[in-house]
C-alpha positions in Angstrom: 1.7 -12.1 17.1 3.3 -11.7 20.6 5.7 -9.1 19.5 5.3 -5.0 19.6 4.7 -4.2 16.1 5.7 -0.4 17.2 9.2 0.9 15.5 10.5 2.1 19.1 9.5 -1.0 20.9 10.2 -4.0 18.3 11.0 -7.2 19.8 9.7 -6.3 23.2 6.4 -8.2 24.4 3.6 -6.4 23.2 3.2 -3.1 24.7 -0.3 -1.1 26.6 -1.2 0.7 23.0 -0.8 -1.9 21.1 -2.9 -4.5 23.2 -5.4 -1.4 23.6 -5.3 -1.3 19.7 -6.2 -5.3 18.9 -8.8 -4.5 21.8 -10.4 -1.5 19.8 -9.6 -2.5 15.8 -9.9 -6.1 16.3 -6.2 -8.0 14.6 -4.2 -7.0 11.8 -6.2 -7.1 8.4 -5.5 -10.0 6.4 -4.5 -10.4 3.0 -8.1 -9.7 1.1 -9.1 -7.1 3.5 -6.0 -5.3 3.0 -6.4 -5.5 -0.6 -10.1 -4.2 -0.8 -9.2 -1.2 1.8 -6.0 0.0 -0.7 -8.7 -1.1 -3.5 -11.2 1.6 -2.1 -8.3 4.3 -0.7 -6.9 4.1 -4.7 -10.4 5.1 -5.9 -11.2 7.9 -3.1 -7.6 9.4 -3.6 -8.3 9.1 -7.5 -11.5 10.7 -7.5 -9.9 13.9 -4.7 -7.1 14.4 -7.4 -9.7 15.2 -9.7 -8.5 14.4 -12.7 -9.3 16.1 -16.3 -8.1 13.5 -18.7 -6.8 10.5 -18.7 -3.5 11.0 -19.3 -2.8 12.6 -16.0 -3.4 8.9 -14.5 0.0 7.7 -14.7 1.6 11.3 -12.9 -1.0 10.5 -9.8 -0.5 7.0 -9.2 3.2 7.3 -9.6 2.9 9.9 -6.8 1.1 7.5 -4.7 3.8 5.0 -5.5 6.0 7.2 -4.6 4.8 8.3 -1.5 4.2 4.1 -0.5 7.9 3.3 -1.4 9.5 5.7 1.0 6.9 4.8 4.1 7.9 0.9 3.1 11.4 1.9 3.0 11.0 3.7 6.5 9.6 0.5 8.3 11.3 -1.9 6.6 14.8 -0.4 4.8 15.5 0.6 1.1 16.5 -2.9 0.4 13.3 -4.9 1.3 11.1 -1.7 0.0 13.0 -1.7 -3.7 12.9 -5.4 -4.2 9.2 -5.2 -3.6 8.8 -2.5 -6.0 10.9 -4.2 -8.1 8.9 -7.6 -8.0 5.5 -5.4 -8.5 7.4 -3.8 -11.6 8.7 -7.3 -13.0 4.4 -9.3 -12.3 3.2 -5.9 -14.2 5.3 -6.4 -17.3 4.9 -10.0 -17.4 1.0 -10.0 -17.0 -0.3 -7.1 -18.2 -1.4 -5.9 -21.7 1.4 -3.5 -23.7 -1.1 -0.9 -24.7 -3.8 1.2 -22.3 -6.5 -0.4 -22.0 -10.4 1.6 -21.3 -10.2 2.9 -17.9 -12.8 1.9 -15.5 -13.8 1.9 -11.7 -10.7 0.2 -9.3 -11.7 -3.5 -9.3 
């Protein structure tokens, strides 16, 4: 990856900030690491929301999806963000059970 990923300097050679971040944190997370980080973050978020019953789960997770969608649109554009969210919705409709299941820890 030879191009800077910061919004203000995309397309240019990697800046000093990007190079310093690489040295401090290492390369960007791969798909498996990113999925684990996402699961850990969602588990912490739901715990910190202090749900009192399972019916609140949809509202809290929709808030998370909404914030993530807005951030994604800011970073990749609204058409790309909407297409990704639509793809996720289609995957859910195709592969997930129609009725709610038993709540378990995020897996």
